Structure formats: C-alpha cells, structure tokens
SEPA-447685 format. One record per residue (C-alpha): residue number from 1; x, y, z. Coordinates in Angstrom, 2 decimals, always signed. Each point is the difference from the previous one (the first is absolute). Layout:
! SEPA-447685
{num: NUM; c1: X; c2: Y; c3: Z} $
...
END
This chain:
! SEPA-447685
{num: 1; c1: +68.56; c2: -17.81; c3: -52.08} $
{num: 2; c1: +2.08; c2: -2.60; c3: +1.80} $
{num: 3; c1: +2.52; c2: +1.29; c3: +2.52} $
{num: 4; c1: -0.60; c2: +3.72; c3: -0.48} $
{num: 5; c1: -0.78; c2: +2.48; c3: +2.77} $
{num: 6; c1: -0.83; c2: +3.28; c3: -1.81} $
{num: 7; c1: +0.42; c2: +3.08; c3: +2.15} $
{num: 8; c1: -3.29; c2: +1.77; c3: +0.59} $
{num: 9; c1: -0.68; c2: +2.65; c3: +2.61} $
{num: 10; c1: -3.20; c2: +0.45; c3: +2.00} $
{num: 11; c1: -0.54; c2: +3.44; c3: -1.53} $
{num: 12; c1: -0.23; c2: -1.61; c3: -3.43} $
{num: 13; c1: -2.84; c2: -2.22; c3: +1.18} $
{num: 14; c1: -2.36; c2: +2.56; c3: +1.51} $
{num: 15; c1: -1.43; c2: +1.17; c3: -3.30} $
{num: 16; c1: -0.28; c2: -3.47; c3: -1.61} $
{num: 17; c1: -1.68; c2: -1.36; c3: +3.13} $
{num: 18; c1: -2.46; c2: +2.91; c3: +0.08} $
{num: 19; c1: -0.75; c2: -0.44; c3: -3.71} $
{num: 20; c1: -0.51; c2: -3.77; c3: +0.40} $
{num: 21; c1: -2.40; c2: +0.55; c3: +2.90} $
{num: 22; c1: -1.80; c2: +2.81; c3: -1.81} $
{num: 23; c1: -0.43; c2: -2.03; c3: -3.18} $
{num: 24; c1: -1.47; c2: -3.00; c3: +1.79} $
{num: 25; c1: -2.24; c2: +2.24; c3: +2.09} $
{num: 26; c1: -1.31; c2: +1.82; c3: -3.07} $
{num: 27; c1: -0.54; c2: -3.21; c3: -1.96} $
{num: 28; c1: -1.88; c2: -1.60; c3: +2.90} $
{num: 29; c1: -2.24; c2: +3.05; c3: +0.28} $
{num: 30; c1: -0.72; c2: -0.10; c3: -3.73} $
{num: 31; c1: -0.98; c2: -3.67; c3: +0.26} $
{num: 32; c1: -2.27; c2: +0.77; c3: +2.95} $
{num: 33; c1: -1.66; c2: +2.97; c3: -1.72} $
{num: 34; c1: -0.60; c2: -1.97; c3: -3.21} $
{num: 35; c1: -1.28; c2: -3.19; c3: +1.64} $
{num: 36; c1: -3.43; c2: +0.71; c3: -1.50} $
{num: 37; c1: +1.49; c2: -0.78; c3: -3.40} $
{num: 38; c1: +2.00; c2: -3.11; c3: +0.87} $
{num: 39; c1: -1.49; c2: -1.21; c3: +3.28} $
{num: 40; c1: -2.04; c2: -2.75; c3: -1.66} $
{num: 41; c1: +3.34; c2: -1.64; c3: -0.83} $
{num: 42; c1: +2.36; c2: +1.24; c3: +2.71} $
{num: 43; c1: -2.12; c2: +0.11; c3: +3.16} $
{num: 44; c1: +0.54; c2: -2.52; c3: +2.78} $
{num: 45; c1: -3.39; c2: -1.15; c3: +1.26} $
{num: 46; c1: -1.02; c2: -0.31; c3: +3.63} $
{num: 47; c1: -0.93; c2: -3.70; c3: +0.00} $
{num: 48; c1: +2.66; c2: -2.56; c3: +0.84} $
{num: 49; c1: +1.80; c2: -1.77; c3: +2.80} $
{num: 50; c1: +2.68; c2: +2.67; c3: +0.26} $
{num: 51; c1: -2.05; c2: +3.13; c3: -0.74} $
{num: 52; c1: -0.08; c2: +2.63; c3: +2.74} $
{num: 53; c1: -0.92; c2: +3.12; c3: -1.98} $
{num: 54; c1: -3.55; c2: +1.31; c3: -0.21} $
{num: 55; c1: -0.21; c2: +1.41; c3: -3.54} $
{num: 56; c1: +1.40; c2: -1.21; c3: -3.36} $
{num: 57; c1: +3.50; c2: +1.45; c3: -0.39} $
{num: 58; c1: +2.49; c2: +0.12; c3: -2.91} $
{num: 59; c1: +2.67; c2: -2.67; c3: +0.48} $
{num: 60; c1: +2.46; c2: +1.28; c3: -2.60} $
{num: 61; c1: +2.38; c2: +1.94; c3: +2.22} $
{num: 62; c1: +2.68; c2: -2.15; c3: -1.62} $
{num: 63; c1: -0.62; c2: +1.82; c3: -3.28} $
{num: 64; c1: +0.70; c2: +3.34; c3: +1.71} $
{num: 65; c1: +3.16; c2: -1.42; c3: +1.59} $
{num: 66; c1: +1.25; c2: -1.35; c3: -3.32} $
{num: 67; c1: -0.73; c2: +3.18; c3: -1.95} $
{num: 68; c1: +1.58; c2: +2.09; c3: +2.74} $
{num: 69; c1: +3.03; c2: -2.28; c3: -0.06} $
{num: 70; c1: +0.66; c2: +0.57; c3: -3.68} $
{num: 71; c1: -0.99; c2: +3.67; c3: -0.11} $
{num: 72; c1: +2.51; c2: +0.70; c3: +2.80} $
{num: 73; c1: +2.97; c2: -1.23; c3: -2.05} $
{num: 74; c1: +0.97; c2: +3.39; c3: -1.52} $
{num: 75; c1: +0.17; c2: +1.53; c3: +3.50} $
{num: 76; c1: +2.47; c2: -2.59; c3: +1.30} $
{num: 77; c1: +3.73; c2: +0.65; c3: +0.42} $
{num: 78; c1: +2.00; c2: -1.64; c3: -2.81} $
{num: 79; c1: +1.49; c2: -2.57; c3: +2.38} $
{num: 80; c1: -3.48; c2: -1.35; c3: +0.77} $
{num: 81; c1: -1.61; c2: -0.09; c3: -3.42} $
{num: 82; c1: +1.51; c2: -3.16; c3: -1.44} $
{num: 83; c1: -0.65; c2: -2.25; c3: +3.04} $
{num: 84; c1: -3.44; c2: +1.59; c3: +0.48} $
{num: 85; c1: -1.00; c2: -0.80; c3: -3.60} $
{num: 86; c1: +1.57; c2: -3.46; c3: +0.05} $
{num: 87; c1: -1.70; c2: -1.03; c3: +3.24} $
{num: 88; c1: -3.30; c2: +1.46; c3: -1.17} $
{num: 89; c1: +0.14; c2: -2.01; c3: -3.21} $
{num: 90; c1: +0.71; c2: -3.18; c3: +1.96} $
{num: 91; c1: -3.06; c2: +0.67; c3: +2.16} $
{num: 92; c1: -2.40; c2: +0.28; c3: -2.94} $
{num: 93; c1: -1.10; c2: -3.69; c3: +0.09} $
{num: 94; c1: -1.04; c2: +0.37; c3: +3.64} $
{num: 95; c1: -1.82; c2: +3.25; c3: -0.75} $
{num: 96; c1: -1.75; c2: -1.43; c3: -3.08} $
{num: 97; c1: -1.20; c2: -3.13; c3: +1.80} $
{num: 98; c1: -1.34; c2: +2.07; c3: +2.89} $
{num: 99; c1: -1.75; c2: +2.58; c3: -2.17} $
{num: 100; c1: -1.42; c2: -2.82; c3: -2.10} $
{num: 101; c1: -1.62; c2: -1.43; c3: +3.10} $
{num: 102; c1: -1.20; c2: +3.43; c3: +1.11} $
{num: 103; c1: -1.75; c2: +0.61; c3: -3.30} $
{num: 104; c1: -1.24; c2: -3.47; c3: -0.97} $
{num: 105; c1: -0.06; c2: -2.05; c3: +3.25} $
{num: 106; c1: +1.11; c2: -2.91; c3: -2.17} $
{num: 107; c1: +3.75; c2: -0.28; c3: +0.61} $
{num: 108; c1: +0.52; c2: -2.99; c3: +2.25} $
{num: 109; c1: +2.11; c2: -0.13; c3: +3.15} $
{num: 110; c1: +2.59; c2: -2.30; c3: -1.59} $
{num: 111; c1: +0.35; c2: +2.20; c3: -3.08} $
{num: 112; c1: +0.56; c2: +3.08; c3: +2.17} $
{num: 113; c1: +2.52; c2: -1.85; c3: +2.17} $
{num: 114; c1: +1.93; c2: -1.14; c3: -3.06} $
{num: 115; c1: -0.06; c2: +3.53; c3: -1.42} $
{num: 116; c1: +1.46; c2: +1.51; c3: +3.16} $
{num: 117; c1: +2.65; c2: -2.71; c3: +0.21} $
{num: 118; c1: +0.77; c2: +0.48; c3: -3.67} $
{num: 119; c1: +0.52; c2: +3.69; c3: +0.70} $
{num: 120; c1: +2.50; c2: -0.99; c3: +2.68} $
{num: 121; c1: +1.89; c2: -2.23; c3: -2.42} $
{num: 122; c1: +0.10; c2: +2.85; c3: -2.54} $
{num: 123; c1: +1.39; c2: +2.27; c3: +2.71} $
{num: 124; c1: +2.76; c2: -2.48; c3: +0.82} $
{num: 125; c1: +0.96; c2: -0.48; c3: -3.64} $
{num: 126; c1: -0.20; c2: +3.67; c3: -0.96} $
{num: 127; c1: +1.80; c2: +1.51; c3: +3.00} $
{num: 128; c1: +2.44; c2: -2.78; c3: +0.81} $
{num: 129; c1: -1.06; c2: +0.00; c3: +3.65} $
{num: 130; c1: -1.10; c2: -3.35; c3: +1.41} $
{num: 131; c1: -0.54; c2: -1.32; c3: +3.49} $
{num: 132; c1: +3.09; c2: -2.21; c3: -0.02} $
{num: 133; c1: +0.56; c2: +0.30; c3: +3.75} $
{num: 134; c1: -2.61; c2: -0.15; c3: +2.76} $
{num: 135; c1: +2.25; c2: -0.92; c3: +2.93} $
{num: 136; c1: -1.33; c2: -3.54; c3: +0.32} $
{num: 137; c1: +2.53; c2: -2.87; c3: -0.11} $
{num: 138; c1: -0.71; c2: -2.35; c3: -2.87} $
{num: 139; c1: -2.48; c2: +2.37; c3: -1.61} $
{num: 140; c1: +2.81; c2: +2.40; c3: -0.90} $
{num: 141; c1: +1.84; c2: -2.88; c3: -1.70} $
{num: 142; c1: -3.04; c2: -0.74; c3: -2.15} $
{num: 143; c1: -0.38; c2: +3.69; c3: -0.82} $
{num: 144; c1: +3.62; c2: +0.13; c3: -1.14} $
{num: 145; c1: -1.29; c2: -1.53; c3: -3.25} $
{num: 146; c1: -1.23; c2: +2.79; c3: -2.27} $
{num: 147; c1: -3.21; c2: -1.72; c3: -1.13} $
{num: 148; c1: -1.02; c2: -0.75; c3: +3.59} $
{num: 149; c1: +0.70; c2: +3.59; c3: +1.04} $
{num: 150; c1: -2.06; c2: +1.43; c3: -2.88} $
{num: 151; c1: -2.95; c2: -2.30; c3: +0.67} $
{num: 152; c1: +0.13; c2: +0.62; c3: +3.74} $
{num: 153; c1: +0.09; c2: +3.76; c3: -0.59} $
{num: 154; c1: -3.10; c2: -0.25; c3: -2.16} $
{num: 155; c1: -1.75; c2: -2.16; c3: +2.61} $
{num: 156; c1: +0.89; c2: +2.38; c3: +2.85} $
{num: 157; c1: -0.95; c2: +3.17; c3: -1.87} $
{num: 158; c1: -3.29; c2: -1.50; c3: -1.15} $
{num: 159; c1: -0.69; c2: -1.05; c3: +3.57} $
{num: 160; c1: +0.52; c2: +3.51; c3: +1.35} $
{num: 161; c1: -2.19; c2: +1.53; c3: -2.73} $
{num: 162; c1: -2.82; c2: -2.40; c3: +0.86} $
{num: 163; c1: +0.53; c2: +0.61; c3: +3.71} $
{num: 164; c1: -0.63; c2: +3.72; c3: -0.48} $
{num: 165; c1: -3.23; c2: -0.88; c3: -1.80} $
{num: 166; c1: -1.08; c2: -2.14; c3: +2.96} $
{num: 167; c1: +0.32; c2: +2.88; c3: +2.49} $
{num: 168; c1: -1.96; c2: +2.36; c3: -2.27} $
{num: 169; c1: -3.26; c2: -0.15; c3: +1.90} $
{num: 170; c1: -0.75; c2: +3.37; c3: +1.59} $
{num: 171; c1: +0.44; c2: +3.66; c3: -0.84} $
{num: 172; c1: +3.70; c2: +0.83; c3: +0.20} $
{num: 173; c1: +1.11; c2: -3.37; c3: +1.36} $
{num: 174; c1: +2.11; c2: -1.18; c3: -2.94} $
{num: 175; c1: +1.13; c2: +3.45; c3: -1.16} $
{num: 176; c1: +0.84; c2: +1.13; c3: +3.53} $
{num: 177; c1: +1.93; c2: -3.20; c3: +0.63} $
{num: 178; c1: +1.83; c2: +0.44; c3: -3.30} $
{num: 179; c1: +1.10; c2: +3.52; c3: +0.92} $
{num: 180; c1: +1.30; c2: -1.25; c3: +3.36} $
{num: 181; c1: +1.95; c2: -2.77; c3: -1.73} $
{num: 182; c1: +1.34; c2: +2.28; c3: -2.75} $
{num: 183; c1: +1.15; c2: +2.47; c3: +2.66} $
{num: 184; c1: +1.80; c2: -2.77; c3: +1.88} $
{num: 185; c1: +1.79; c2: -1.14; c3: -3.14} $
{num: 186; c1: +1.01; c2: +3.62; c3: -0.58} $
{num: 187; c1: +1.39; c2: +0.27; c3: +3.54} $
{num: 188; c1: +2.10; c2: -3.15; c3: -0.24} $
{num: 189; c1: +1.21; c2: +0.96; c3: -3.48} $
{num: 190; c1: +1.05; c2: +3.38; c3: +1.37} $
{num: 191; c1: +1.92; c2: -1.69; c3: +2.81} $
{num: 192; c1: +2.04; c2: -2.04; c3: -2.47} $
{num: 193; c1: +0.39; c2: +2.82; c3: -2.52} $
{num: 194; c1: -2.01; c2: -1.60; c3: -2.81} $
{num: 195; c1: -1.35; c2: +3.06; c3: -1.77} $
{num: 196; c1: -1.88; c2: -1.94; c3: -2.67} $
{num: 197; c1: -2.05; c2: -2.11; c3: +2.41} $
{num: 198; c1: -0.53; c2: +3.04; c3: +2.24} $
{num: 199; c1: -1.26; c2: +2.05; c3: -2.94} $
{num: 200; c1: -2.28; c2: -2.70; c3: -1.39} $
{num: 201; c1: -1.51; c2: -0.71; c3: +3.41} $
{num: 202; c1: -0.61; c2: +3.68; c3: +0.70} $
{num: 203; c1: -1.63; c2: +0.84; c3: -3.33} $
{num: 204; c1: -2.00; c2: -3.24; c3: -0.13} $
{num: 205; c1: -1.30; c2: +0.85; c3: +3.45} $
{num: 206; c1: -1.03; c2: +3.43; c3: -1.29} $
{num: 207; c1: -1.75; c2: -1.65; c3: -2.93} $
{num: 208; c1: -2.08; c2: -2.09; c3: +2.41} $
{num: 209; c1: -0.66; c2: +3.08; c3: +2.15} $
{num: 210; c1: -1.95; c2: +1.62; c3: -2.85} $
{num: 211; c1: -2.35; c2: -2.99; c3: -0.05} $
{num: 212; c1: -0.17; c2: -0.16; c3: +3.79} $
{num: 213; c1: -1.34; c2: +3.57; c3: +0.22} $
{num: 214; c1: -3.07; c2: -1.01; c3: -2.02} $
{num: 215; c1: -0.42; c2: -3.46; c3: +1.50} $
{num: 216; c1: +0.34; c2: +0.93; c3: +3.69} $
{num: 217; c1: -2.14; c2: +0.49; c3: +2.00} $
{num: 218; c1: -3.14; c2: -0.07; c3: -2.15} $
{num: 219; c1: +0.94; c2: -2.55; c3: -2.68} $
{num: 220; c1: -0.87; c2: +1.95; c3: -3.14} $
{num: 221; c1: +2.14; c2: -2.35; c3: -2.11} $
{num: 222; c1: +1.60; c2: -3.41; c3: +0.60} $
{num: 223; c1: +3.40; c2: -1.37; c3: -1.02} $
{num: 224; c1: -1.58; c2: -3.03; c3: -1.59} $
{num: 225; c1: +2.05; c2: -3.02; c3: -0.97} $
{num: 226; c1: +1.95; c2: +2.04; c3: -2.55} $
{num: 227; c1: +1.13; c2: +2.57; c3: +2.53} $
{num: 228; c1: +0.77; c2: -2.56; c3: +2.70} $
{num: 229; c1: +2.03; c2: -2.20; c3: -2.35} $
{num: 230; c1: +1.91; c2: +2.89; c3: -1.58} $
{num: 231; c1: +0.80; c2: +1.72; c3: +3.31} $
{num: 232; c1: +0.81; c2: -3.38; c3: +1.55} $
{num: 233; c1: +2.36; c2: -0.73; c3: -2.87} $
{num: 234; c1: +1.80; c2: +3.30; c3: +0.61} $
{num: 235; c1: +0.28; c2: -0.88; c3: +3.69} $
{num: 236; c1: +1.40; c2: -3.41; c3: -0.89} $
{num: 237; c1: +2.53; c2: +1.61; c3: -2.34} $
{num: 238; c1: +1.39; c2: +1.95; c3: +2.94} $
{num: 239; c1: +0.10; c2: -3.23; c3: +2.00} $
{num: 240; c1: +2.33; c2: -1.45; c3: -2.61} $
{num: 241; c1: +2.05; c2: +3.11; c3: -0.78} $
{num: 242; c1: +0.83; c2: +1.05; c3: +3.55} $
{num: 243; c1: +1.71; c2: -3.19; c3: +1.29} $
{num: 244; c1: +1.44; c2: -1.03; c3: -3.37} $
{num: 245; c1: +1.67; c2: +3.39; c3: -0.56} $
{num: 246; c1: +1.12; c2: +0.32; c3: +3.60} $
{num: 247; c1: +1.52; c2: -3.15; c3: +1.55} $
{num: 248; c1: -0.11; c2: +1.55; c3: +3.47} $
{num: 249; c1: -3.82; c2: -0.17; c3: -0.16} $
{num: 250; c1: -1.48; c2: -3.49; c3: +0.32} $
{num: 251; c1: -2.96; c2: -1.26; c3: -2.00} $
{num: 252; c1: -1.57; c2: -0.58; c3: +3.41} $
{num: 253; c1: -0.15; c2: +3.76; c3: +0.46} $
{num: 254; c1: -1.94; c2: +0.37; c3: -3.25} $
{num: 255; c1: -2.36; c2: -2.77; c3: +1.12} $
{num: 256; c1: -0.39; c2: +1.71; c3: +3.36} $
{num: 257; c1: -0.96; c2: +3.29; c3: -1.68} $
{num: 258; c1: -2.70; c2: -1.85; c3: -1.96} $
{num: 259; c1: -0.98; c2: -2.16; c3: +2.98} $
{num: 260; c1: -3.65; c2: +1.04; c3: +0.32} $
{num: 261; c1: -1.24; c2: -0.99; c3: -3.48} $
{num: 262; c1: +2.31; c2: -3.04; c3: -0.07} $
{num: 263; c1: -1.18; c2: -1.32; c3: +3.37} $
{num: 264; c1: -3.64; c2: +0.72; c3: -0.86} $
{num: 265; c1: +0.33; c2: -2.03; c3: -3.19} $
{num: 266; c1: +1.73; c2: -2.96; c3: +1.64} $
{num: 267; c1: -2.48; c2: -0.02; c3: +2.89} $
{num: 268; c1: -2.91; c2: +0.17; c3: -2.44} $
{num: 269; c1: +1.34; c2: -2.93; c3: -2.02} $
{num: 270; c1: +0.52; c2: -2.08; c3: +3.14} $
{num: 271; c1: -3.44; c2: +0.84; c3: +1.37} $
{num: 272; c1: -1.86; c2: -0.77; c3: -3.22} $
{num: 273; c1: +1.90; c2: -3.22; c3: -0.67} $
{num: 274; c1: -1.09; c2: -1.33; c3: +3.39} $
{num: 275; c1: -3.68; c2: +0.86; c3: -0.38} $
{num: 276; c1: -2.12; c2: -2.84; c3: -1.37} $
{num: 277; c1: -1.50; c2: +0.85; c3: -3.37} $
{num: 278; c1: +1.95; c2: +3.24; c3: -0.34} $
{num: 279; c1: +2.68; c2: +0.49; c3: -2.68} $
{num: 280; c1: +3.04; c2: +2.24; c3: +0.40} $
{num: 281; c1: -1.22; c2: +2.31; c3: -2.76} $
{num: 282; c1: -3.51; c2: +0.38; c3: +1.39} $
{num: 283; c1: -0.72; c2: +3.33; c3: +1.76} $
{num: 284; c1: -1.19; c2: +0.14; c3: +3.60} $
{num: 285; c1: -0.80; c2: +2.66; c3: +2.59} $
{num: 286; c1: +2.58; c2: -0.83; c3: +2.66} $
{num: 287; c1: +3.14; c2: +1.79; c3: -1.11} $
{num: 288; c1: +1.79; c2: +1.98; c3: +2.71} $
{num: 289; c1: -1.40; c2: +3.32; c3: -1.23} $
{num: 290; c1: -3.52; c2: -1.40; c3: -0.08} $
{num: 291; c1: +0.21; c2: -1.11; c3: +3.62} $
{num: 292; c1: +1.42; c2: +3.41; c3: +0.89} $
{num: 293; c1: -3.05; c2: +1.51; c3: -1.73} $
{num: 294; c1: -2.32; c2: -2.12; c3: +2.12} $
{num: 295; c1: +1.68; c2: +0.67; c3: +3.30} $
{num: 296; c1: +2.34; c2: +2.98; c3: +0.35} $
{num: 297; c1: -1.39; c2: +2.28; c3: -2.72} $
{num: 298; c1: -3.50; c2: -0.57; c3: +1.32} $
{num: 299; c1: +1.06; c2: +1.14; c3: +3.47} $
{num: 300; c1: +1.94; c2: +2.96; c3: -1.35} $
{num: 301; c1: -2.84; c2: +1.53; c3: -2.01} $
{num: 302; c1: -2.57; c2: -0.83; c3: +2.67} $
{num: 303; c1: +2.00; c2: +2.08; c3: +2.43} $
{num: 304; c1: +0.17; c2: +2.84; c3: -2.52} $
{num: 305; c1: -3.64; c2: -0.37; c3: -1.15} $
{num: 306; c1: +1.15; c2: -0.21; c3: -3.63} $
{num: 307; c1: -1.18; c2: -3.31; c3: -1.41} $
{num: 308; c1: +0.63; c2: +1.18; c3: -3.56} $
{num: 309; c1: +3.74; c2: +0.06; c3: +0.80} $
{num: 310; c1: +0.19; c2: -3.65; c3: +1.04} $
{num: 311; c1: +1.48; c2: -1.00; c3: -3.36} $
{num: 312; c1: +3.01; c2: +2.38; c3: +0.11} $
{num: 313; c1: +0.33; c2: -0.55; c3: +3.74} $
{num: 314; c1: +0.76; c2: -3.63; c3: -0.81} $
{num: 315; c1: +3.01; c2: +1.13; c3: -2.03} $
{num: 316; c1: +1.23; c2: +2.27; c3: +2.78} $
{num: 317; c1: -0.13; c2: -2.90; c3: +2.47} $
{num: 318; c1: +1.61; c2: -2.49; c3: -2.38} $
{num: 319; c1: +2.87; c2: +2.32; c3: -0.97} $
{num: 320; c1: +1.47; c2: -1.05; c3: +3.34} $
{num: 321; c1: +1.45; c2: -3.08; c3: -1.72} $
{num: 322; c1: +1.94; c2: +1.71; c3: -2.84} $
{num: 323; c1: +1.15; c2: +2.69; c3: +2.44} $
{num: 324; c1: +1.25; c2: -2.68; c3: +2.41} $
{num: 325; c1: +1.93; c2: -1.85; c3: -2.70} $
{num: 326; c1: +1.36; c2: +3.32; c3: -1.31} $
{num: 327; c1: +1.39; c2: +0.85; c3: +3.45} $
{num: 328; c1: +1.49; c2: -3.48; c3: +0.27} $
{num: 329; c1: +1.60; c2: +0.36; c3: -3.46} $
{num: 330; c1: +1.50; c2: +3.36; c3: +0.92} $
{num: 331; c1: +1.51; c2: -1.51; c3: +3.15} $
{num: 332; c1: +1.44; c2: -3.08; c3: -1.74} $
{num: 333; c1: +0.85; c2: +1.14; c3: -3.54} $
{num: 334; c1: +3.67; c2: -1.04; c3: +0.34} $
{num: 335; c1: -0.61; c2: -3.39; c3: +1.66} $
{num: 336; c1: -1.31; c2: -3.10; c3: -1.78} $
{num: 337; c1: -0.55; c2: -1.82; c3: +3.29} $
{num: 338; c1: -1.69; c2: +3.01; c3: +1.56} $
{num: 339; c1: -2.30; c2: +0.49; c3: -3.00} $
{num: 340; c1: -0.93; c2: -3.69; c3: -0.10} $
{num: 341; c1: -0.67; c2: -0.05; c3: +3.76} $
{num: 342; c1: -2.17; c2: +3.12; c3: -0.16} $
{num: 343; c1: -1.92; c2: -1.38; c3: -2.97} $
{num: 344; c1: -1.04; c2: -2.97; c3: +2.11} $
{num: 345; c1: -0.79; c2: +2.33; c3: +2.88} $
{num: 346; c1: -2.36; c2: +1.78; c3: -2.40} $
{num: 347; c1: -1.53; c2: -3.37; c3: -0.92} $
{num: 348; c1: -0.54; c2: -0.70; c3: +3.70} $
{num: 349; c1: -1.60; c2: +3.42; c3: +0.62} $
{num: 350; c1: -2.26; c2: -0.47; c3: -3.03} $
{num: 351; c1: -1.06; c2: -3.45; c3: +1.23} $
{num: 352; c1: -0.75; c2: +1.15; c3: +3.54} $
{num: 353; c1: -2.09; c2: +2.97; c3: -1.10} $
{num: 354; c1: -1.84; c2: -2.13; c3: -2.56} $
{num: 355; c1: -0.76; c2: -2.63; c3: +2.63} $
{num: 356; c1: -1.41; c2: +2.60; c3: +2.39} $
{num: 357; c1: -2.17; c2: +1.52; c3: -2.74} $
{num: 358; c1: -1.26; c2: -3.38; c3: -1.23} $
{num: 359; c1: -1.04; c2: -1.04; c3: +3.51} $
{num: 360; c1: -1.87; c2: +3.20; c3: +0.77} $
{num: 361; c1: -1.33; c2: +1.29; c3: -3.31} $
{num: 362; c1: -3.71; c2: -0.65; c3: -0.61} $
{num: 363; c1: -1.49; c2: -2.15; c3: -2.77} $
{num: 364; c1: +3.10; c2: -2.08; c3: -0.75} $
{num: 365; c1: -0.02; c2: -3.72; c3: -0.81} $
{num: 366; c1: +0.39; c2: -2.25; c3: +2.99} $
{num: 367; c1: +3.46; c2: -1.46; c3: +0.38} $
{num: 368; c1: +1.72; c2: +2.67; c3: -2.09} $
{num: 369; c1: +2.69; c2: +0.53; c3: +2.60} $
{num: 370; c1: +1.02; c2: -3.67; c3: -0.26} $
{num: 371; c1: +0.94; c2: +0.55; c3: -3.64} $
{num: 372; c1: +2.69; c2: +2.53; c3: +0.80} $
END
C-alpha cells in the first residue's frame, strides 16, 4: 500500500458509492423495523446526563455501518479492494470495543480508548503509513524514530475516533459532520491527484450517508459507540494517508479538516479537569452542541413552531463548525503555515461562540465561563 497512487476515475465510483449508501440504509431500516426483537438489548434509554431523545432508540448503527462496509467490497474497483479490506480489518478493535459497550454497557472508557489506539497502531504497522512528520520542530525529530512514529500514529488515530464519539449527541450531528469532513478530504485528495484517498473518502462518505438518512432528522437509530469509533477510525486513516502520501499537504491540513471534533475533545478535557470533583472521563451537559441546543436551536424551532425538531435543529446549527474548518482547509491545503493559522482561528471562533452561549444559556452552573 505504501507509495502507490492507483488510477481510479470518478465514473468508477458512482456505483460503489451508491451501493455502499444503499446497503447501510437498508441495514439501518432492518434494525429499526426489528427493534421489537432486540430492543431490550440494543435500545438507548432516555435517562442520563447526555440523553436528549424522547423514546428508547436502537444504538447499533455501527453494526449497519460495519456490515455495509464489508458487503460493499465486491462492488469496489480492484484498485480499492485491498486497502479497503486492510483498513477495515485494522479498525475491528475499535468497532468491537464500541459495539461491546453498546450491547453490554460494561466496557470501560480506558478499555475503549486503548482499543481505538490499538487499531491505530495496527493501521500503522499493516499499511506502512505513520505520522513521522507533523511540521513541528523537535517533534519531527522524535517521530523520525519508527517506534515513536507508530505509537504516535496510534495515539492520534485513537484520539480522533474518540473525538467523533464525543460529538455524537444529536440527530445527524456526528454523521453530518463526518460527511463534511470526508468530502473535504476528497477535495484535497483530488487537488493533489491522490486517487486512492479521494476514492476512500468519497465511498466512506456514501457509507455514512446511508445511516444519516435514517438518523436525521427523527433519530430512528443511533451510531452508538461502535459506529462513532469505526467511522472516526476511518476519518483518522484519511488524516494519516493524505499528508503522508502527499508531501505537499501538511498534517496541519488534516488536523484542520478534523478541527471540530478535535477542538471539542480538547476543550472538554480542559473544562472537566478544572472543575472540582469532576473527572475528565465523566460526562456533563455543557458540550458545545448542548449549549447550542439550549440557546440557538431553541430559538430556531420556536420561530418555526416546531418544538419536535429542536434535536435535529441543534445539528444544523452546530454544522457551522465543520463547514467553517472545511472552507479553511480548502483555502490552505497547500500551506502548512496557513493551515496551522486557520486551525487556531477555528479554535478562537469556537471559544468565542462557546463563551457567548455559556453566559446566556439558561440553567448552567455558575462560573462555567471562567473554566474556558
């Protein structure tokens, strides 16, 4: 897989993309229609700090994504099949840990984090692609050692997979953000002529689209931890492949494409670590999307007299962040300095919007804004 740019044409991808989307859509619908049989195991209840749905809902959208992923293999062009299968196999630990939590609620946070990072290490070893250059003086020297590069790749990929899980809070939020990010990776890959990354990004986006059509706007099925980890792992794989296969693209551009879930995760860790009696792994109700739900989505549906659409309206409002970082990435794909600068601009925009929401949203803990 290392160093190859197989030639694939857009016409060859239309049918595979349609099949991938159709398979995931059909599998999601089957899981929704049969929830009476498996709901006692697979349903996500309505009680909890981060629950915003009104009825118990299957949280095994990851199963549909995974089955669709493997069933789509025969429809893929020959140049895609080997990397598709190899990357999918590497992602199985992340998928298994997530589905295990979805079905048993007994897989701990640390175990899931290690599983996603382990999947990243497998990816590095199996594909030969590692994050050995991130355009940071000193850090690049450390990453010039193979072991450091492999471990850092696993850490980074596990971090992105968990970040996608963190933003999975409302109908269409994670899956819509994923499609935006996949599309951006496809655009940059097209600009540099990397047909493999372009093809993977396009068809993976179609795979998520099938789920999205059932999840948004009415939330008939959820990604669950399995779906978020697996899709996040695929996103992270593109974040490694694109800059490592194409030296003209900086790792900062890949980080910029994934800025929304990455920033949300870092901000959440910082916020929780500074709150007395609150651990980093403990859930709370003050993520960016939750504040958007309290403030902007509330106003939007009140104006439209459609309170039942407040949940998906939150996703529509919050998609501003992945769209913003996507536009920035498109503008700066060939500049490491430009991508890094625009990443921190995105951080600033995130922080300013969060501060405004935390100061004006109702029923929030006093002093929250001081923790940002």
